[in-house]
C-alpha positions in Angstrom: -0.2 -98.0 -17.9 -1.5 -101.4 -19.2 -2.1 -104.0 -16.5 -1.1 -107.6 -17.1 -1.9 -110.6 -15.0 0.8 -113.3 -15.0 -0.3 -116.8 -13.8 2.8 -119.0 -13.4 3.5 -121.7 -10.8 7.3 -121.8 -11.3 8.6 -119.1 -8.9 11.8 -118.4 -10.9 9.9 -118.2 -14.2 7.2 -116.0 -12.6 9.7 -113.5 -11.2 11.9 -113.3 -14.4 8.8 -112.9 -16.6 7.3 -110.3 -14.3 10.6 -108.3 -14.4 10.6 -108.3 -18.2 7.1 -107.0 -18.3 7.7 -104.3 -15.7 10.8 -103.1 -17.6 8.7 -102.9 -20.7 6.4 -100.4 -18.8 3.5 -102.7 -17.8 2.0 -103.0 -14.4 2.1 -106.7 -13.4 0.0 -108.7 -11.1 1.2 -112.3 -10.4 -0.5 -115.5 -9.2 1.2 -118.8 -8.3 -1.6 -121.0 -9.5 -4.9 -120.8 -11.5 -7.3 -120.4 -8.6 -5.6 -117.3 -7.3 -5.3 -116.1 -10.9 -9.0 -116.3 -11.5 -9.7 -114.4 -8.3 -7.2 -111.6 -9.3 -8.6 -111.4 -12.8 -12.2 -111.0 -11.6 -11.1 -108.4 -9.0 -8.7 -106.3 -11.0 -9.9 -106.8 -14.6 -6.4 -106.7 -16.3 -5.9 -105.6 -19.8 -4.3 -109.0 -20.7 -3.6 -112.3 -19.1 -0.4 -114.5 -19.6 -1.1 -117.9 -18.2 0.9 -121.2 -17.8 -1.0 -124.4 -18.7 0.4 -127.1 -16.3 -0.3 -125.8 -12.8 -1.5 -127.2 -9.5 -5.0 -126.5 -8.1 -6.3 -125.2 -11.4 -4.6 -125.5 -14.7 -4.5 -123.0 -17.6 -7.4 -124.6 -19.4 -9.5 -124.3 -16.3 -8.6 -120.7 -15.9 -9.6 -119.9 -19.4 -12.8 -121.8 -19.1 -13.9 -120.0 -15.9 -13.0 -116.5 -17.2 -14.8 -117.1 -20.4 -18.0 -117.8 -18.5 -17.8 -114.4 -16.7 -19.1 -111.4 -18.7 -16.6 -109.1 -17.1 -13.5 -111.2 -18.0 -14.6 -113.1 -21.2 -13.1 -110.6 -23.5 -9.7 -110.1 -21.8 -6.9 -111.1 -24.2 -5.5 -114.4 -23.1 -2.0 -115.8 -23.9 -1.0 -119.3 -23.0 2.6 -119.7 -21.8 3.8 -123.3 -21.7 6.6 -125.7 -22.5 4.0 -128.0 -24.1 4.4 -127.3 -27.8 2.5 -130.3 -29.3 0.0 -129.3 -31.9 -2.9 -130.9 -30.1 -2.3 -128.7 -27.0 -2.0 -125.6 -29.2 -5.2 -126.4 -31.0 -7.1 -127.1 -27.7 -6.1 -123.8 -26.3 -7.1 -121.9 -29.4 -10.5 -123.7 -29.7 -11.2 -122.7 -26.1 -10.8 -119.1 -27.0 -7.1 -118.3 -26.3 -5.8 -115.4 -28.4 -2.1 -116.6 -28.6 0.3 -119.3 -27.5 4.0 -118.7 -26.6 6.1 -121.7 -25.9 9.0 -122.0 -23.4 11.8 -121.3 -23.7 11.1 -117.9 -25.3 13.1 -114.7 -25.6 12.0 -111.3 -24.3 11.1 -109.9 -27.7 8.9 -112.8 -28.7 6.8 -112.5 -25.6 6.6 -108.7 -25.7 5.7 -108.7 -29.4 2.8 -111.2 -28.7 1.6 -109.0 -25.8 1.8 -105.8 -27.8 -0.1 -107.3 -30.8 -2.9 -108.7 -28.6 -3.3 -105.4 -26.7 -3.5 -103.5 -30.0 -6.2 -105.7 -31.3 -8.0 -105.7 -28.0 -8.1 -101.9 -28.1 -9.9 -102.1 -31.4 -12.8 -104.2 -30.1 -13.1 -102.4 -26.8 -13.3 -99.0 -28.5 -16.9 -97.7 -28.7 -17.2 -96.7 -32.3 -19.4 -93.7 -32.8 -22.6 -94.8 -34.5 -22.2 -92.6 -37.5 -20.9 -93.1 -41.1 -17.5 -91.8 -39.9 -17.6 -94.3 -37.0 -18.3 -97.2 -39.4 -15.5 -96.1 -41.7 -13.2 -96.0 -38.7 -14.3 -99.5 -37.8 -13.6 -100.8 -41.2 -10.2 -99.1 -41.4 -9.2 -100.6 -38.1 -10.4 -104.1 -38.9 -8.5 -104.0 -42.2 -5.3 -103.3 -40.3 -5.5 -106.9 -38.9 -3.5 -109.1 -41.2 -6.1 -111.9 -41.8 -8.8 -109.3 -42.5 -7.1 -106.9 -44.8 -9.6 -107.7 -47.6 -12.6 -107.0 -45.4 -15.0 -104.6 -47.1 -12.3 -103.0 -49.3 -15.1 -102.4 -51.8 -18.1 -102.3 -49.6 -21.0 -101.0 -51.6 -23.3 -98.2 -50.5 -26.8 -98.2 -52.0 -29.5 -95.6 -51.9 -33.0 -97.1 -51.1 -36.0 -94.9 -51.6 -38.9 -94.8 -49.0 -40.9 -98.1 -49.2 -38.4 -99.7 -51.7 -37.7 -103.3 -50.6 -34.1 -104.0 -49.4 -34.7 -107.7 -49.0 -37.9 -109.8 -48.8 -39.1 -112.6 -46.6 -38.1 -116.0 -48.0 -35.2 -114.8 -50.1 -31.6 -116.0 -49.5 -29.2 -113.6 -47.8 -26.2 -112.2 -49.8 -24.7 -110.3 -46.9 -25.5 -108.0 -44.0 -26.5 -104.4 -44.0 -25.4 -101.2 -42.1 -27.5 -98.1 -42.0 -25.3 -95.2 -43.0 -28.1 -92.7 -43.2 -31.9 -93.0 -42.7 -34.4 -95.2 -40.9 -35.1 -98.8 -41.7 -37.9 -101.2 -40.5 -38.0 -105.0 -40.7 -41.3 -106.7 -40.7 -43.2 -109.9 -41.1 -46.4 -110.3 -43.2 -49.2 -112.8 -42.6 -51.3 -114.6 -45.1 -53.7 -111.7 -45.4 -51.0 -109.2 -46.0 -51.0 -107.6 -42.6 -47.6 -106.4 -41.4 -46.0 -106.6 -38.0 -42.8 -104.5 -37.5 -40.2 -106.6 -35.6 -37.2 -104.2 -35.8 -36.4 -100.5 -36.2 -32.9 -99.4 -37.2 -31.2 -96.1 -37.2 -27.9 -94.7 -38.4 -25.1 -96.9 -37.1 -27.2 -100.1 -36.8 -26.6 -103.5 -38.5 -29.5 -105.6 -39.7 -30.3 -108.6 -41.9 -27.7 -110.9 -40.2 -29.8 -113.5 -38.5 -30.6 -115.5 -41.6 -26.9 -115.4 -42.6 -25.9 -116.8 -39.2 -28.6 -119.5 -39.3 -27.7 -120.4 -42.9 -31.3 -120.1 -44.0 -33.7 -117.7 -45.8 -34.9 -114.3 -44.5 -37.8 -114.7 -42.0 -38.8 -111.1 -42.5 -38.5 -108.2 -44.9 -36.7 -104.9 -44.8 -37.8 -101.5 -46.1 -36.8 -97.8 -45.5 -39.2 -95.6 -43.5 -37.5 -92.7 -45.4 -34.9 -92.4 -48.2 -31.8 -94.2 -46.7 -28.2 -95.0 -47.5 -27.3 -98.6 -46.7 -23.8 -100.2 -46.7 -23.9 -103.8 -48.0 -21.3 -106.1 -46.6 -20.9 -109.3 -48.6 -21.4 -112.8 -47.1 -17.7 -113.7 -47.6 -16.5 -110.5 -45.9 -18.9 -111.1 -43.0 -17.7 -114.6 -42.3 -14.1 -113.6 -42.7 -14.8 -111.0 -40.0 -16.5 -113.4 -37.7 -14.3 -116.5 -38.0 -10.8 -115.2 -38.5 -10.3 -113.0 -35.5 -11.5 -113.8 -31.9 -11.3 -110.1 -31.0 -13.3 -108.8 -33.9 -15.9 -111.6 -33.8 -16.6 -110.8 -30.1 -17.1 -107.1 -30.8 -19.2 -107.7 -33.9 -21.4 -110.4 -32.4 -22.1 -108.0 -29.4 -23.2 -105.3 -31.9 -25.3 -107.7 -33.9 -27.1 -109.3 -30.9 -27.9 -106.0 -29.1 -31.5 -106.0 -30.1 -32.5 -109.6 -29.1 -33.8 -108.6 -25.6 -35.7 -105.7 -27.2 -37.5 -108.1 -29.6 -38.4 -110.5 -26.7 -39.9 -107.6 -24.8 -41.9 -106.6 -27.8 -43.5 -110.0 -28.0 -44.6 -109.9 -24.3 -46.1 -106.4 -24.8 -48.0 -107.5 -27.9 -49.5 -110.4 -25.9 -50.5 -108.6 -22.8 -50.7 -104.8 -23.2 -53.8 -102.9 -24.3 -53.8 -101.1 -27.6 -53.7 -97.7 -25.9 -50.6 -98.7 -24.0 -49.0 -100.3 -27.1 -49.5 -97.1 -29.1 -47.9 -95.1 -26.3 -45.0 -97.6 -26.1 -44.5 -97.4 -29.9 -44.2 -93.6 -29.7 -41.7 -93.9 -26.8 -39.7 -96.5 -28.9 -39.6 -94.1 -31.8 -38.5 -91.4 -29.5 -35.7 -93.5 -28.0 -34.6 -94.8 -31.4 -34.6 -91.6 -33.5 -34.4 -88.6 -31.2 -31.3 -86.6 -32.2 -28.9 -85.2 -29.7 -29.7 -81.7 -28.7 -33.3 -81.8 -30.0 -35.7 -80.0 -27.7 -38.7 -81.6 -29.2 -39.1 -84.9 -31.0 -41.1 -85.1 -34.1 -41.4 -87.9 -36.7 -43.1 -88.3 -40.0 -44.4 -91.9 -40.0 -47.3 -93.3 -41.9 -50.2 -94.5 -39.8 -49.9 -97.9 -41.6 -46.3 -98.2 -40.4 -47.2 -97.1 -36.9 -50.0 -99.7 -36.9 -47.5 -102.3 -37.9 -45.3 -101.5 -35.0 -48.3 -101.6 -32.6 -49.7 -104.7 -34.0 -53.3 -103.4 -34.7 -55.5 -101.9 -37.4 -54.6 -98.6 -38.9 -58.1 -97.2 -37.9 -57.4 -98.1 -34.3 -54.1 -96.3 -34.3 -55.7 -93.2 -35.8 -58.4 -93.1 -33.1 -55.9 -93.6 -30.4 -53.6 -90.8 -31.7 -56.6 -88.5 -31.8 -57.3 -89.3 -28.1 -53.6 -88.6 -27.3 -53.9 -85.3 -29.1 -57.0 -84.3 -27.1 -55.1 -85.3 -23.9 -52.2 -83.1 -25.0 -49.8 -85.9 -25.0 -48.9 -85.3 -28.7 -49.4 -82.8 -31.4 -50.2 -83.6 -35.0 -49.5 -81.3 -37.9 -49.3 -82.3 -41.6 -49.0 -85.9 -40.7 -46.0 -85.3 -38.4 -46.3 -86.5 -34.8 -44.7 -84.4 -32.1 -44.4 -85.8 -28.5 -45.5 -83.2 -26.0 -45.6 -85.2 -22.8 -43.1 -88.1 -22.8 -43.5 -88.8 -19.1 -47.2 -89.6 -19.4 -46.6 -91.8 -22.5 -43.9 -93.7 -20.7 -46.1 -94.2 -17.6 -49.3 -95.0 -19.5 -51.5 -97.5 -17.6 -52.5 -100.7 -19.2 
């Protein structure tokens, strides 16, 4: 049973609206002003909030502002309920992040339709889509069901990139964003002497190449497959349609796109302060966490020593010597260029 929080200072309106929602099969929590409403929202995490604007103690705008600052409540669908129908009030609410706006007086069907619509769209963005090609197709199909986004990726292109074939290059202008349907992708920066530093690793189900598009500038890195890969290309127009035309979808998509920011920050700290030996161990653990398949008893990966050196941020020769040491210490096995992790625990706990 879906749970709805109703915040309304008028007792008669609150009781009548609550009765309508309960008859429609919803569990209803009620609050007589905004302060109590915020407390109930944070404690109970309802599926949707219906909130009046003009209230004592804390008005509807204040409620929305406070809830939007809390990670647990920021994505709860929010519908304003008010007798104020001026365009400026409507626009203010929507700019603050409200999902809908129902004006008084309203009929039962109008309110219930608004709630049902918002709950349906919320279900889309809350759903954890499986990071597979099928999961991506599900995501696209669901997004296309939202009226303003029906044209999203109707003809999204899937391209095959061979190992070491450039996907995009540093300094070029972005034409869209990329989704890994199959394979392994690296992004990297190159210095004036041609030395590479890998700043991102992407697996099936990951998006990449979006930062330049969001910033409105050129690519600050390059992208290339570590192995033959299938990549879905989402056009710039489709991407911005997705981000700007639906609050629910934009929240979900931005969360997906920004999930690797902390990882990159940690990488910079490790490059600055960790020994080469520890960085090689951490690189192997990163590859394990990123690419180990479910149900695999052992993890093995074919990766060139040059690529591994680019992840570690050191010379290829240094990586080769360190791998040889790890092999002697029975931390890894090496056969035909393939690295197999034998002792993950010791690699994870490598001293600096």
